[in-house]
C-alpha positions in Angstrom: -0.1 0.3 0.2 3.0 2.7 0.6 4.6 1.8 -2.4 1.5 2.1 -4.5 1.0 5.3 -2.4 4.5 6.6 -3.5 3.9 5.5 -7.2 0.5 7.5 -7.4 1.8 10.7 -5.8 5.0 11.0 -8.8 2.3 9.6 -11.3 0.3 12.7 -10.0 3.1 15.0 -10.4 4.0 13.7 -14.1 0.4 14.0 -15.1 0.1 17.6 -13.7 2.7 18.7 -15.4 4.8 19.1 -12.2 7.3 16.4 -12.5 9.2 15.8 -16.0 8.7 12.2 -17.1 12.1 11.4 -17.0 12.6 12.6 -13.0 10.5 9.6 -12.1 13.4 7.7 -10.2 14.8 11.0 -9.1 11.3 11.7 -7.2 10.8 8.7 -6.3 13.9 8.4 -4.4 13.4 11.8 -2.4 9.8 10.7 -1.2 11.5 7.9 -0.1 13.8 9.7 1.8 11.6 11.4 3.5 9.8 8.3 5.0 13.6 6.5 5.5 12.5 4.2 3.9 15.4 1.5 2.1 13.4 -0.9 0.3 11.2 0.1 -2.5 9.7 -2.2 -5.6 8.9 -0.2 -9.1 6.7 -2.7 -10.1 4.8 -1.9 -13.6 1.1 -0.7 -12.8 -1.4 1.5 -14.5 -3.1 4.5 -12.6 -6.2 6.6 -12.9 -8.3 8.9 -11.4 -5.8 9.7 -9.0 -7.2 12.1 -6.2 -4.4 13.9 -4.4 -6.3 14.6 -1.4 -6.6 10.5 -0.8 -2.7 10.1 -1.7 -1.4 12.7 0.6 -3.9 11.3 3.7 -2.8 7.8 3.1 1.1 9.2 3.1 0.5 11.1 6.2 -0.8 8.5 7.9 2.0 6.3 7.1 4.4 9.1 8.5 2.0 9.1 11.7 2.5 5.3 11.7 6.5 5.6 11.5 6.6 8.2 14.1 8.3 10.6 11.4 5.4 13.3 12.5 2.9 14.1 15.7 -0.7 13.1 14.8 -1.6 17.0 14.8 -3.0 19.4 12.0 0.2 21.5 11.9 2.3 18.5 11.6 0.4 16.7 9.1 0.2 19.9 6.8 4.2 20.6 7.4 4.9 17.2 6.2 2.6 17.2 3.0 4.1 20.7 2.1 7.6 18.6 2.2 5.9 15.5 0.0 4.8 18.3 -2.8 8.2 20.0 -2.8 9.7 16.5 -3.7 7.3 17.0 -7.1 8.2 20.6 -8.1 10.9 22.4 -10.0 13.3 24.8 -8.6 12.3 28.1 -7.9 14.4 29.8 -10.8 12.8 26.8 -13.2 9.3 28.2 -12.6 10.5 31.5 -13.2 12.0 31.2 -16.3 8.9 29.5 -17.9 6.8 32.2 -16.1 8.5 35.0 -17.7 8.7 32.5 -21.1 5.0 32.2 -21.4 4.5 36.3 -20.0 6.5 37.1 -23.6 3.2 35.5 -26.0 0.7 36.7 -23.2 0.6 38.1 -19.5 -2.9 36.2 -19.0 -1.5 32.8 -20.1 1.6 33.2 -17.9 -0.7 33.8 -14.7 -3.0 31.1 -15.9 0.2 28.7 -15.9 1.2 29.9 -12.3 -2.2 29.7 -10.8 -2.8 26.2 -11.9 0.8 25.5 -10.9 -0.2 27.0 -7.4 -3.1 24.8 -7.1 -1.4 21.5 -8.5 1.1 22.2 -6.0 -1.1 21.9 -2.6 -0.1 25.6 -2.0 -3.5 26.3 -2.7 -5.5 23.6 -1.4 -8.6 23.5 -3.6 -10.3 20.5 -1.4 -10.3 23.0 1.8 -11.3 26.1 -0.2 -14.6 24.1 -1.3 -16.0 23.8 2.1 -15.7 28.0 2.1 -19.8 28.8 1.9 -20.1 31.3 -0.7 -23.7 33.4 -2.3 -24.5 37.0 -3.3 -26.9 38.9 -2.2 -28.7 41.9 -4.1 -28.6 45.0 -2.2 -29.1 49.1 -3.8 -25.3 48.7 -4.1 -24.9 45.8 -6.6 -24.7 42.3 -5.7 -22.3 41.9 -2.9 -20.6 38.5 -2.3 -20.3 36.7 0.7 -18.2 33.8 2.5 -18.0 32.0 5.5 -14.2 30.8 5.7 -13.6 27.4 6.7 -10.6 26.7 4.7 -8.4 28.6 6.9 -7.2 26.4 9.3 -7.9 26.9 13.1 -5.0 27.4 15.5 -3.9 23.9 16.9 -3.7 24.4 20.6 -0.8 21.6 20.6 1.1 23.9 17.9 0.5 26.9 20.1 1.9 25.1 23.6 4.8 23.9 21.7 5.5 27.0 19.9 5.2 28.7 24.0 8.2 26.6 24.9 10.5 27.6 22.5 12.3 30.6 21.8 10.9 33.2 19.7 12.4 33.0 16.2 13.2 36.3 13.5 13.1 34.0 10.3 11.2 34.7 8.7 10.0 37.8 10.0 6.4 37.5 8.7 4.2 35.1 6.5 5.1 37.9 3.8 9.1 37.7 3.6 10.3 36.3 0.4 12.4 34.1 2.9 8.9 31.8 3.2 10.0 30.1 -0.2 10.6 26.5 0.5 11.0 27.0 4.3 10.4 24.2 6.1 8.3 26.1 8.9 8.4 25.3 13.0 6.0 25.3 16.0 3.1 27.3 15.7 4.6 28.7 11.7 3.3 27.3 8.4 6.1 25.3 6.2 6.4 26.8 3.2 8.6 24.0 1.3 6.3 23.8 -2.0 5.6 27.8 -1.9 7.2 29.3 -5.6 7.1 33.2 -5.7 7.6 35.3 -8.9 10.3 38.2 -8.3 9.0 41.6 -9.9 10.3 45.1 -10.1 7.8 47.7 -9.2 8.7 51.0 -9.7 12.5 50.6 -9.7 12.1 48.7 -6.4 12.3 44.6 -6.0 8.5 43.1 -5.1 7.3 39.5 -5.9 4.0 38.0 -6.4 2.5 34.5 -5.3 -1.1 33.5 -4.6 -3.0 33.3 -1.4 -3.4 30.1 -0.4 -6.7 31.1 1.1 -8.2 32.2 -2.3 -11.4 34.6 -1.6 -11.6 34.8 -5.5 -10.4 34.0 -8.8 -6.5 34.4 -9.1 -6.1 36.2 -5.7 -2.7 37.5 -5.5 -0.5 38.7 -3.0 2.4 41.2 -4.3 5.0 42.3 -1.9 7.7 44.2 -1.0 10.7 41.9 -1.0 11.9 44.2 2.1 10.3 44.3 5.4 8.9 47.6 5.7 5.7 48.8 7.1 2.8 49.3 4.9 2.3 52.9 3.8 0.0 55.1 1.8 1.9 57.7 -0.6 2.5 58.3 -4.5 4.9 55.6 -4.5 2.2 53.4 -3.7 -0.6 54.6 -6.7 3.0 53.9 -9.1 3.5 50.8 -7.9 0.0 49.9 -8.0 0.0 51.1 -11.6 3.4 49.6 -12.4 1.5 46.3 -11.8 -1.7 47.0 -13.9 0.4 47.6 -17.0 2.2 44.3 -16.5 -0.9 42.4 -16.0 -3.8 44.3 -17.2 -6.4 41.7 -16.7 -5.6 42.2 -12.9 -6.5 44.5 -10.1 -4.7 45.5 -7.6 -5.1 47.5 -4.6 -4.0 48.1 -1.1 -4.9 47.8 2.0 -4.8 51.3 4.6 -2.0 51.7 6.8 -3.5 52.5 9.7 -5.3 49.9 12.5 -8.6 49.5 12.9 -9.1 50.4 8.8 -5.9 48.5 7.7 -7.8 45.0 8.4 -4.2 43.1 7.3 -0.4 42.8 8.2 0.3 46.5 8.9 4.3 45.4 9.4 5.3 44.5 5.6 4.2 46.3 2.3 1.9 44.4 0.4 -0.9 44.8 -1.8 -4.0 42.2 -3.1 -5.3 41.7 -7.0 -6.6 39.3 -9.0 -8.3 38.6 -12.3 -11.7 39.1 -10.6 -14.7 42.1 -11.2 -16.0 43.1 -7.5 -19.4 44.8 -7.3 -17.4 48.4 -6.1 -15.6 48.2 -9.4 -19.3 47.9 -11.3 -20.8 50.6 -9.4 -21.7 53.7 -10.9 -20.6 57.3 -10.6 -23.3 59.5 -8.7 -21.6 62.5 -9.1 -19.5 63.6 -11.3 -16.3 66.7 -11.0 -13.1 68.1 -11.8 -10.3 69.5 -10.1 -8.7 72.8 -11.5 -5.1 71.7 -12.7 -6.1 68.0 -13.4 -8.7 68.4 -16.2 -7.5 65.5 -18.1 -8.3 63.3 -15.3 -12.4 62.3 -14.8 -13.5 62.2 -11.1 -16.3 61.0 -9.5 -18.4 59.8 -6.4 -19.2 56.1 -6.5 -22.4 54.9 -5.4 -21.1 52.6 -2.9 -21.7 52.5 0.9 -18.3 53.2 2.0 -17.2 56.6 0.6 -15.0 56.1 -2.9 -13.9 58.6 -5.0 -13.3 56.9 -8.6 -10.3 58.7 -10.9 -10.5 57.7 -14.6 -7.9 58.5 -17.6 -5.5 57.2 -20.1 -2.1 58.5 -18.2 -1.5 57.4 -15.4 0.8 60.1 -14.2 -1.9 62.8 -14.5 -4.3 60.2 -12.6 -1.6 59.3 -10.0 -1.0 63.2 -9.2 -4.4 64.2 -8.8 -4.5 60.8 -6.3 -1.6 62.3 -4.8 -3.4 65.6 -4.2 -6.4 64.4 -2.6 -4.7 61.8 -0.4 -2.9 65.0 0.9 -6.1 66.9 1.5 -8.0 64.2 3.2 -5.0 63.5 5.6 -5.1 67.0 7.1 -9.2 67.4 6.2 -11.6 67.5 9.3 -15.1 68.4 9.5 -16.5 68.7 13.0 -20.6 68.3 11.6 -19.5 64.9 9.9 -17.9 63.5 12.9 -14.5 63.7 11.1 -11.2 64.5 12.8 -7.9 64.0 11.4 -6.0 64.2 14.2 -6.5 64.0 17.8 -3.8 63.8 20.7 -1.0 63.7 18.0 -2.5 60.7 16.2 -3.3 61.0 12.6 -6.7 59.1 12.0 -7.5 60.0 7.9 -5.8 57.8 5.3 -7.0 55.8 1.8 -7.4 52.4 0.4 -6.4 52.3 -3.3 -7.6 50.0 -5.7 -6.1 50.0 -9.5 -7.2 48.7 -12.7 -7.2 48.9 -16.3 -11.6 49.2 -17.9 -10.8 49.1 -21.7 -8.2 52.5 -22.8 -9.1 53.7 -19.4 -7.2 53.7 -16.1 -9.3 53.7 -13.1 -8.1 54.2 -9.4 -11.1 53.9 -6.6 -9.7 56.0 -3.4 -11.7 54.6 -0.2 -11.5 57.3 2.4 -10.8 56.1 5.7 -10.8 57.4 9.6 -9.7 55.1 12.4 -11.1 57.3 15.3 -12.5 55.9 18.1 -14.8 57.3 21.0 -16.0 56.2 24.0 -19.2 55.2 22.2 -17.4 53.6 19.8 -14.5 52.2 21.3 -13.7 49.8 18.0 -14.0 52.7 15.8 -16.5 55.3 15.0 -16.0 53.8 11.1 -15.9 50.5 11.8 -18.7 47.9 12.4 -20.7 49.2 15.1 -21.6 46.9 17.9 -25.0 45.6 17.0 -23.3 43.9 13.9 -20.8 42.2 15.7 -22.5 39.0 16.5 -21.9 38.6 12.4 -18.8 40.8 12.0 -16.9 42.3 14.3 -13.6 42.0 11.9 -11.7 44.9 10.1 -13.1 46.0 7.2 -10.4 45.5 5.1 -9.3 45.6 1.1 -11.1 42.8 -0.1 -14.4 43.8 2.0 -14.0 47.4 0.9 -14.7 45.9 -2.7 -17.7 43.8 -1.6 -16.7 40.5 -0.9 -17.5 39.3 2.7 -15.0 37.4 4.7 -17.2 36.1 7.6 -15.7 33.8 10.5 -16.0 30.1 10.3 -18.0 29.9 13.5 -21.1 31.1 11.9 -21.6 27.7 10.2 -22.1 26.1 13.4 -23.9 29.0 15.1 -26.3 29.6 11.6 -27.3 25.7 11.8 -28.2 26.0 15.7 -30.3 28.8 14.8 -32.0 27.2 11.6 -32.8 24.6 13.9 -33.8 26.7 16.9 -36.2 29.0 14.5 -37.8 25.6 13.0 -38.3 24.2 16.4 -39.7 27.7 17.7 -37.1 27.7 20.7 -35.8 30.2 22.8 -32.8 31.4 21.1 -31.4 32.7 24.3 -31.4 29.3 25.9 -28.7 28.3 24.0 -25.6 30.3 24.6 -23.9 29.6 21.4 -26.3 31.5 19.4 -27.9 34.0 22.2 -25.9 36.7 20.6 -28.3 36.3 17.4 -31.7 36.6 19.2 -32.0 40.3 18.6 -31.2 40.1 15.4 -33.4 37.1 14.7 -36.4 38.8 16.1 -35.7 41.5 13.7 -36.0 39.9 10.7 -38.5 36.8 11.2 -41.4 39.0 11.0 -40.6 39.8 8.0 -41.3 36.2 6.3 -44.5 34.4 6.7 -43.7 31.1 6.4 -40.2 29.7 7.3 -39.9 26.0 6.1 -36.8 23.7 6.2 -36.4 24.4 2.0 -36.3 28.1 2.7 -34.5 28.7 5.6 -31.3 28.6 4.8 -31.5 31.2 1.6 -33.1 33.4 4.1 -30.5 33.4 6.7 -28.0 33.9 4.0 -30.0 37.0 2.8 -29.8 38.4 6.6 -26.6 38.1 6.8 -25.8 39.6 3.4 -27.9 42.8 4.7 -25.6 42.8 7.7 -22.8 43.1 5.7 -23.8 45.8 4.1 -24.6 48.0 7.1 -21.3 46.9 8.3 -19.7 48.5 5.0 -22.3 51.4 5.7 -20.8 51.8 8.8 -17.3 51.9 8.0 -17.9 55.0 5.3 -17.2 58.2 6.4 -20.1 60.1 4.8 -23.2 58.7 5.1 -26.2 58.0 2.0 -28.0 60.7 3.8 -28.7 64.5 2.8 -26.4 65.5 5.1 -23.9 62.6 4.7 -23.9 64.1 0.9 -23.4 67.5 1.4 -20.6 66.4 3.8 -19.1 64.8 1.1 -18.9 67.5 -1.5 -17.7 70.0 1.4 -14.5 67.6 0.7 -14.5 67.8 -2.8 -15.0 71.5 -2.9 -11.7 71.4 -0.8 -9.9 69.8 -3.7 -10.5 72.6 -6.4 
């Protein structure tokens, strides 16, 4: 059985193009070394319908039985990445092939690299299939909702083991290029099967890879090869468009660099992008304007729950210049009537979440105005999902969610299953401590539905969760969709002129 599993894994590598057929013996020997196996019989065989998930499970069970690894999620994941690394080419070979394909088609190059990242099991398709996904129609368009079940939860055994070891500074974080091929350690994931593509953006050394927990098609991460903190300035806009010019079928955006509105790793400068059109990109302009000195750039306010200015031009240089002007104005802009304060107690609060793309012959840049001020009434942030929504969404509204895709915590799957049962059985929701936090919300929407059954309750809950996410985005908007909010937004537009 062990020999058969080894043969199947090697054949999988050959079938997917990860492993040259001429390297069958070499690859087999690398796998045998991992298992400390000194015997092997390579008999003739015919293989079909190979399931990578099944092969890895069998080999990981074998590794546990041989006491090569502990039977924990983290140890099994680490060993699986080492098995997959046996099938993969060296990084330079992948980079060379990527750029060779790129000369003919940037889209074909990213498709090759994306498929490789999936076939290498760096992107674990079997886990991503577990994510629950649906869409909800709103006044702003169709929002995408996901309950994230693919990202592994923290392993208590790994946490305990990590606590007994001295802290390591290598790699400094999960976004550093030193993760490529890194074997992992307690409470730090192995990256043996990671391959990255180096890039030059605005004369700086950057790189890109795909997210192991892809939330949308070709979800990529573009990161500096230096461990430097996040920042938003003119160079940010220049790098975003440098990438979009290289890969015009991709969008690229940056999280803000401030806590609360950052929503991501703030210690390492990086962007996120991919081959996907979010609802925000489809949203129309509700008010167009021109800024003197930048007449070549079309500007307008976007119909979106957050406060978004869209800039469009055939010339990125002028577009970047106007974006810089808007950023500089926003940094120091306060409007007491709208509850916007640029600085309190010497702490800066205003920043921007920028997203760049190409739309036909035009380059577009969406600038989402952000503010991270907190008060006694709103300790998590004035422009953050308010506490009445925390039973569904408490986490920061980061780049992906800004654009209209909710990434909701995995706990909701269990909680919604229990809530369904309570509603159908007409049980008191408060009696179950796991779902009691959802009771007030449920009592608000249940009267809106005359007939709730086993066949429609999932749909009802999905729609109501989508409405909560929409409200969370509205909470994060610095200018509300009210007459007063629209007037306040126009006051800032006037300040740009």
